[in-house]
C-alpha positions as CSV (number, residue, x, y, z in Angstrom):
1,M,-5.2,5.4,-22.9
2,C,-2.5,7.9,-23.5
3,F,0.7,8.2,-25.5
4,E,3.1,10.6,-27.0
5,G,5.0,10.4,-30.3
6,F,6.0,12.0,-33.5
7,D,6.2,11.4,-37.2
8,T,8.5,12.8,-39.9
9,S,8.1,13.6,-43.6
10,T,10.5,15.1,-46.2
11,S,10.0,18.0,-48.5
12,P,11.7,18.8,-51.8
13,G,15.1,20.5,-51.7
14,T,15.7,24.2,-52.5
15,P,16.9,25.4,-55.9
16,D,20.3,26.0,-54.4
17,N,20.5,22.5,-53.0
18,P,18.1,20.0,-54.7
19,E,19.4,17.2,-52.5
20,E,18.4,18.9,-49.2
21,V,15.4,17.5,-47.3
22,T,13.7,19.1,-44.3
23,P,12.1,16.9,-41.6
24,D,8.5,17.8,-40.8
25,V,8.1,16.8,-37.1
26,R,4.7,16.8,-35.5
27,C,4.4,16.0,-31.8
28,Y,1.1,14.7,-30.5
29,R,-0.5,13.6,-27.3
30,I,-3.8,11.9,-26.7
31,Q,-5.6,11.7,-23.4
32,V,-8.8,9.9,-22.9
33,H,-11.0,11.3,-20.1
34,N,-13.6,9.5,-18.1
35,S,-17.0,11.1,-17.6
36,V,-19.0,11.0,-14.3
37,L,-22.3,12.4,-13.1
38,H,-22.3,14.9,-10.2
39,F,-25.3,15.1,-7.8
40,N,-25.8,18.2,-5.6
41,G,-28.3,16.8,-3.0
42,S,-31.4,18.2,-4.7
43,A,-31.2,16.4,-8.0
44,A,-31.9,13.0,-9.6
45,A,-31.7,11.1,-12.8
46,A,-34.5,8.9,-13.9
47,A,-35.2,6.2,-16.5
48,P,-38.9,5.1,-16.0
49,A,-39.0,2.8,-18.9
50,L,-36.2,0.6,-17.5
51,S,-38.4,-1.0,-14.9
52,A,-40.7,-2.6,-17.4
53,A,-37.6,-3.9,-19.4
54,V,-36.5,-6.2,-16.5
55,P,-37.7,-9.8,-17.1
56,P,-40.1,-10.7,-14.3
57,N,-39.1,-14.3,-13.9
58,R,-35.3,-13.9,-14.0
59,G,-32.7,-12.4,-11.8
60,L,-31.6,-8.7,-11.4
61,T,-28.2,-7.1,-11.0
62,V,-27.3,-3.5,-10.5
63,T,-23.6,-2.3,-10.3
64,A,-22.2,1.2,-10.0
65,W,-19.2,3.3,-9.0
66,V,-20.1,5.8,-6.3
67,M,-18.3,8.6,-4.5
68,P,-20.4,9.9,-1.5
69,S,-19.6,13.4,-0.6
70,C,-18.5,14.1,3.0
71,A,-21.0,17.0,3.0
72,M,-23.7,14.3,3.8
73,S,-22.3,13.5,7.3
74,G,-24.8,13.3,10.1
75,G,-26.4,9.9,9.6
76,G,-29.7,9.1,7.7
77,N,-30.2,7.0,4.6
78,V,-29.5,8.3,1.1
79,T,-30.8,6.4,-1.9
80,L,-28.2,5.7,-4.6
81,A,-30.3,3.7,-7.1
82,A,-33.9,2.4,-6.8
83,F,-36.6,0.6,-8.7
84,G,-40.0,1.9,-7.5
85,S,-43.6,1.9,-8.5
86,M,-46.3,4.6,-8.8
87,R,-49.0,1.9,-9.1
88,H,-52.2,2.8,-7.2
89,A,-55.0,0.8,-8.7
90,A,-58.5,1.1,-7.3
91,A,-60.2,-1.7,-5.4
92,L,-61.6,-4.4,-7.6
93,A,-65.2,-3.5,-8.5
94,G,-67.8,-5.8,-6.9
95,V,-65.3,-7.5,-4.6
96,A,-66.0,-6.9,-1.0
97,A,-63.1,-5.6,1.1
98,A,-60.8,-5.8,-1.9
99,P,-57.7,-3.7,-1.0
100,A,-56.3,-1.1,-3.4
101,D,-53.0,-2.1,-5.1
102,D,-50.5,0.4,-3.8
103,G,-47.8,-1.2,-5.9
104,L,-45.2,-1.8,-3.1
105,S,-43.5,1.5,-4.0
106,L,-39.9,0.5,-3.2
107,R,-39.1,-2.6,-5.3
108,N,-35.3,-2.9,-5.2
109,S,-32.8,-0.3,-4.0
110,M,-29.3,0.3,-2.7
111,G,-28.1,3.3,-0.7
112,W,-25.6,5.0,1.6
113,S,-25.8,5.9,5.3
114,P,-23.2,8.6,6.1
115,G,-21.2,8.5,9.3
116,A,-22.1,10.9,12.2
117,T,-19.2,13.1,11.2
118,A,-17.2,13.6,8.0
119,A,-14.4,11.6,9.6
120,A,-16.6,8.7,10.6
121,P,-17.0,5.8,8.2
122,G,-20.4,5.1,6.6
123,T,-22.4,2.0,5.5
124,F,-23.9,0.8,2.3
125,Y,-27.2,-1.1,2.3
126,Y,-29.8,-2.9,0.2
127,T,-33.5,-2.7,0.9
128,D,-36.9,-3.3,-0.7
129,C,-40.5,-3.5,0.4
130,R,-40.3,-7.2,1.2
131,S,-36.9,-8.2,2.5
132,G,-36.1,-5.5,5.0
133,W,-32.5,-4.3,5.2
134,A,-29.1,-5.8,4.2
135,T,-26.4,-3.5,5.7
136,S,-22.6,-3.5,5.5
137,A,-20.4,-2.7,8.5
138,A,-19.6,1.0,9.1
139,A,-16.3,0.7,7.3
140,F,-16.4,2.9,4.2
141,A,-15.0,6.5,3.9
142,C,-16.8,9.4,2.2
143,G,-14.9,11.3,-0.4
144,V,-13.6,8.0,-1.9
145,W,-14.8,6.0,-4.9
146,H,-16.5,2.7,-4.0
147,S,-17.8,-0.1,-6.2
148,V,-21.3,-1.0,-5.1
149,G,-23.8,-3.5,-6.4
150,F,-26.5,-6.0,-5.6
151,T,-27.5,-9.2,-7.4
152,I,-30.6,-11.3,-7.0
153,A,-30.9,-14.8,-8.5
154,A,-34.1,-16.2,-10.0
155,D,-34.8,-18.0,-6.7
156,G,-34.6,-14.8,-4.7
157,A,-31.1,-15.3,-3.2
158,G,-29.4,-11.9,-3.1
159,M,-26.0,-10.4,-2.2
160,L,-24.9,-6.9,-1.7
161,Y,-21.2,-6.3,-2.6
162,V,-19.1,-3.3,-1.7
163,D,-15.5,-2.7,-2.9
164,G,-15.0,-6.0,-4.7
165,V,-16.2,-9.5,-4.5
166,A,-13.5,-11.0,-2.3
167,R,-11.4,-9.8,0.6
168,S,-7.8,-9.0,-0.4
169,A,-4.6,-7.9,1.3
170,H,-3.7,-4.3,0.8
171,L,0.0,-5.1,0.4
172,A,1.9,-8.4,0.4
173,G,3.5,-9.0,3.7
174,R,1.3,-6.6,5.6
175,S,-1.6,-7.4,7.9
176,D,-4.0,-4.6,6.8
177,T,-6.8,-5.4,4.4
178,V,-9.1,-3.4,2.2
179,S,-12.5,-2.9,3.7
180,Y,-15.0,-5.2,1.9
181,A,-18.6,-6.3,2.3
182,A,-20.6,-9.2,0.9
183,V,-24.0,-9.2,2.7
184,P,-26.6,-11.9,1.8
185,F,-30.4,-11.4,1.7
186,Q,-33.5,-13.1,0.4
187,T,-36.3,-11.4,-1.5
188,D,-39.0,-12.0,-4.1
189,S,-39.4,-8.4,-4.9
190,R,-38.8,-7.3,-8.5
191,P,-39.2,-4.1,-10.6
192,D,-42.7,-3.2,-11.6
193,S,-43.3,-4.6,-15.1
194,D,-46.1,-2.1,-15.7
195,A,-44.7,0.3,-18.3
196,G,-46.8,3.1,-16.9
197,A,-46.1,2.5,-13.2
198,G,-42.5,1.3,-12.8
199,T,-39.7,3.8,-12.0
200,F,-35.9,3.8,-11.9
201,T,-34.0,6.6,-10.3
202,L,-30.4,7.5,-9.4
203,G,-29.7,9.9,-6.5
204,A,-33.4,10.2,-5.6
205,G,-32.9,13.9,-4.7
206,S,-30.8,13.7,-1.6
207,F,-27.5,12.2,-2.8
208,T,-24.5,14.5,-2.9
209,G,-21.5,13.1,-4.7
210,S,-20.7,11.4,-8.0
211,M,-21.7,8.2,-9.9
212,D,-20.4,6.4,-13.0
213,D,-20.8,3.3,-15.0
214,V,-24.2,2.3,-13.7
215,R,-25.2,-1.1,-15.3
216,V,-28.5,-2.9,-14.9
217,W,-28.9,-6.6,-15.9
218,G,-31.8,-8.9,-16.2
219,A,-30.0,-11.8,-14.5
220,G,-28.4,-12.9,-11.3
221,F,-24.6,-12.9,-11.2
222,T,-21.7,-14.9,-9.6
223,P,-19.0,-12.9,-7.9
224,A,-16.7,-13.1,-11.0
225,Q,-19.5,-11.8,-13.2
226,M,-20.2,-8.9,-10.8
227,G,-16.5,-8.0,-11.0
228,D,-16.7,-8.0,-14.8
229,S,-19.7,-5.7,-14.7
230,L,-17.8,-3.3,-12.4
231,F,-14.4,-3.2,-14.0
232,A,-14.9,-3.9,-17.7
233,R,-14.5,-0.5,-19.5
234,R,-16.6,-1.8,-22.4
235,I,-19.1,-4.6,-22.3
236,T,-19.4,-6.9,-25.4
237,L,-21.3,-10.1,-26.0
238,D,-18.1,-12.0,-25.2
239,S,-17.8,-10.4,-21.7
240,P,-18.4,-12.8,-18.8
241,S,-21.2,-10.7,-17.5
242,A,-23.0,-10.5,-20.9
243,A,-22.5,-14.2,-21.5
244,A,-24.2,-15.0,-18.1
245,A,-27.1,-12.7,-18.9
246,G,-27.4,-13.9,-22.4
247,A,-27.5,-10.3,-23.6
248,L,-25.9,-6.9,-23.2
249,P,-27.0,-4.9,-20.1
250,L,-30.5,-3.5,-20.1
251,A,-28.8,-0.1,-19.3
252,D,-25.2,0.9,-19.4
253,Y,-24.9,4.5,-18.2
254,T,-21.4,5.7,-18.9
255,M,-22.3,9.3,-18.0
256,R,-20.8,10.7,-21.2
257,P,-22.9,13.7,-22.2
258,G,-25.3,12.6,-25.0
259,S,-24.4,8.9,-24.6
260,Q,-27.2,7.8,-22.3
261,P,-30.2,5.9,-23.8
262,P,-33.2,8.1,-24.6
263,S,-34.9,6.8,-21.5
264,M,-32.5,8.6,-19.1
265,S,-33.5,12.1,-18.0
266,A,-31.7,14.2,-15.4
267,E,-32.7,17.3,-13.4
268,G,-30.1,19.4,-11.7
269,V,-27.2,17.0,-12.2
270,T,-23.9,17.9,-14.0
271,H,-21.4,16.0,-16.1
272,G,-17.7,16.1,-15.2
273,L,-14.4,14.6,-16.0
274,A,-12.8,12.3,-13.4
275,A,-11.5,8.7,-13.1
276,H,-12.8,6.1,-10.7
277,P,-10.8,3.0,-9.6
278,G,-12.1,1.0,-12.6
279,V,-10.0,3.2,-14.8
280,T,-6.3,2.3,-15.1
281,P,-4.0,5.3,-14.8
282,C,-1.3,6.2,-17.2
283,V,2.2,6.8,-15.7
284,L,4.3,9.5,-17.5
285,G,7.0,10.4,-15.1
286,V,8.4,10.6,-11.5
287,D,9.9,13.5,-9.6
288,R,12.7,11.4,-8.2
289,S,14.0,8.9,-10.7
290,V,16.8,7.7,-8.4
291,G,16.6,6.4,-4.9
292,P,18.3,4.1,-2.4
293,T,18.1,0.3,-2.5
294,A,16.7,0.4,1.0
295,G,13.5,2.2,-0.3
296,G,11.4,4.5,1.8
297,C,12.0,7.5,-0.4
298,G,8.9,9.6,-1.0
299,T,8.2,9.9,-4.7
300,T,5.6,11.7,-6.7
301,V,4.3,9.7,-9.7
302,L,2.9,11.8,-12.5
303,G,0.4,10.9,-15.1
304,W,-3.3,10.9,-16.0
305,N,-6.5,9.4,-14.7
306,F,-5.5,8.8,-11.1
307,A,-8.6,8.3,-8.8
308,A,-9.3,8.6,-5.1
309,G,-10.0,4.9,-4.5
310,A,-9.9,2.6,-1.5
311,A,-6.6,0.8,-2.4
312,P,-4.4,2.8,-4.8
313,K,-0.8,1.5,-5.3
314,C,2.4,2.2,-7.1
315,G,4.4,-0.6,-8.7
316,F,8.2,-0.6,-9.0
317,G,9.0,-3.7,-11.1
318,G,7.5,-6.6,-9.2
319,R,7.2,-4.7,-5.9
320,Q,4.3,-2.6,-4.8
321,S,3.8,0.2,-2.3
322,R,0.8,2.2,-1.0
323,A,-0.1,5.3,-2.9
324,T,-1.7,8.5,-1.6
325,Y,-4.1,10.2,-4.0
326,G,-3.1,13.8,-4.8
327,S,-5.0,14.8,-7.9
328,A,-6.1,13.4,-11.2
329,T,-2.5,13.9,-12.4
330,H,-0.4,12.7,-9.5
331,V,-0.1,10.3,-6.5
332,T,2.7,10.0,-4.0
333,C,4.3,6.8,-2.7
334,D,7.4,5.5,-0.9
335,T,9.8,3.5,-3.0
336,P,9.7,-0.2,-1.8
337,G,13.5,-0.7,-2.3
338,R,15.3,-3.1,-4.6
339,V,18.1,-5.6,-4.2
340,P,20.3,-5.8,-6.1
341,P,20.6,-2.2,-7.4
342,G,19.0,-1.6,-10.8
343,E,16.1,-0.1,-12.8
344,A,12.4,-0.9,-12.2
345,A,9.5,0.2,-14.4
346,V,7.1,2.4,-12.6
347,T,3.3,1.7,-12.8
348,A,0.2,2.7,-10.8
349,S,-3.2,1.3,-10.0
350,N,-6.3,3.0,-8.8
351,D,-7.8,-0.3,-7.4
352,G,-4.7,-2.1,-6.3
353,V,-5.1,-4.8,-8.9
354,R,-5.0,-3.4,-12.4
355,F,-1.7,-1.6,-13.1
356,T,-0.5,0.6,-15.9
357,D,0.4,-1.2,-19.1
358,P,3.4,0.7,-20.5
359,A,2.9,-0.9,-23.9
360,E,-0.6,0.7,-24.1
361,V,0.6,4.0,-22.7
362,G,3.5,4.1,-25.3
363,K,5.9,5.2,-22.6
364,K,7.9,3.3,-20.0
365,V,9.0,5.2,-16.8
366,W,12.0,4.0,-14.9
367,H,13.2,4.3,-11.3
368,L,16.9,3.6,-10.5
369,A,17.8,2.1,-7.1
370,L,21.4,2.6,-6.1
371,E,23.4,1.5,-3.0
372,S,23.5,4.1,-0.3
373,S,27.1,5.1,0.5
374,L,26.5,7.9,3.0
375,W,23.7,9.0,5.3
376,S,23.6,12.4,7.0
377,A,21.0,13.2,9.6
378,G,21.4,16.9,8.9
379,G,22.0,19.8,11.3
380,G,25.2,21.0,12.8
381,G,28.0,18.5,13.5
382,Y,26.9,16.1,10.7
383,G,28.4,15.4,7.4
384,A,31.6,14.0,5.9
385,A,34.9,15.5,4.9
386,A,37.4,14.4,2.3
387,D,39.8,17.4,2.2
388,G,42.7,15.1,1.4
389,A,41.2,14.4,-2.0
390,C,42.4,17.8,-3.1
391,T,46.0,16.7,-2.9
392,L,45.3,14.2,-5.6
393,L,44.1,16.8,-8.1
394,D,46.2,18.6,-10.7
395,Q,47.3,21.9,-9.1
396,G,48.3,23.6,-12.3
397,A,47.0,27.1,-13.1
398,D,44.9,25.9,-16.0
399,S,43.6,22.8,-14.3
400,E,39.9,22.0,-14.2
401,V,37.8,19.8,-11.9
402,S,34.4,18.3,-12.2
403,F,32.4,16.5,-9.5
404,G,28.9,15.1,-9.0
405,G,27.0,12.4,-7.4
406,W,23.6,10.8,-6.8
407,F,21.5,12.4,-4.1
408,C,18.1,11.6,-2.5
409,A,17.4,14.5,-0.2
410,N,15.2,14.2,2.9
411,C,13.8,10.8,2.1
412,A,13.0,9.9,5.7
413,E,11.2,13.2,6.4
414,T,9.2,12.9,3.2
415,A,8.2,9.3,3.8
416,A,7.1,10.1,7.4
417,A,5.1,13.2,6.4
């Protein structure tokens, strides 16, 4: 949410001019930041009481936004979120050869396996003490936000989702697609319902990166309900995910300082301000407001709450183009072109699906596409001459002349960079 505006008021006139009024103009701007939790590789957040709150005979769903740091390259497995158990009951007295109850310490968890190098893609996985491993393909980059979650139905049928709940095209008319995973598994493992033994942790001490909007539900979800849990900025009883669960989430960690339920404790983690792809960016301007109808002109789109996601896009009217994340306040993209010439409202999306709503932002940014009339490749021997035009001008001593034009400099070089 962001907007700019002003209001006016009038004040009484002066003794010399009682009729005079003075406008009192106040400009204001509101920016809403998103909070995330940063992990440094030797820290964790814990909510032990959450384990006992999960209904034992129903399903379980955990969703989160995760950005693994590229500092974790080199392989291995890193826990993102895990239900565990510290149960270690003694053998039953008087029962021969009765085993101790070790509690099956890893009840339900999801994690990240970094690539061998920072440039190599990594994998996400689900695992517990009973089902083994459900692992995605090695197709996900570090240093980028990913939506990750698993859901388990009451009958034990489970699914691990990464970056959405359906495969989708990156851009209409192109063959490339956004990397996506939906990995099935089967398990009868559930969180420990013993209030003194069950555990729930985020990071588990070895994760380096950021997390946000971790939600835990006591029900299994359909793909649509999973999407709602990941992308809804605020869950209400009318939300599809809450309607499916019959209640609000058992935990909804927004990572705002002081907002976590009392059951969440954290050691060594830090709060920060950043957007993830579930946050819709605000577009407030462009550095090149005019370009050719053919498109291909590199343009910087300015605003708030841009995020390093898997599929950022810019929108120019009804057409879209890839975006490259630059910072929280800008992305770059090539204009897609427009026929016939005219204006197009500029929007942006962190996830490639949910675009800026200018009405909510309170500002509409325009880009004007014009017919190209001259192209110069630059360098010596290129250009155009119209010296004869001077003969058409007034040659008087007091004559004046004005000239101008529309220019889009170095579009091809910028687009190819």
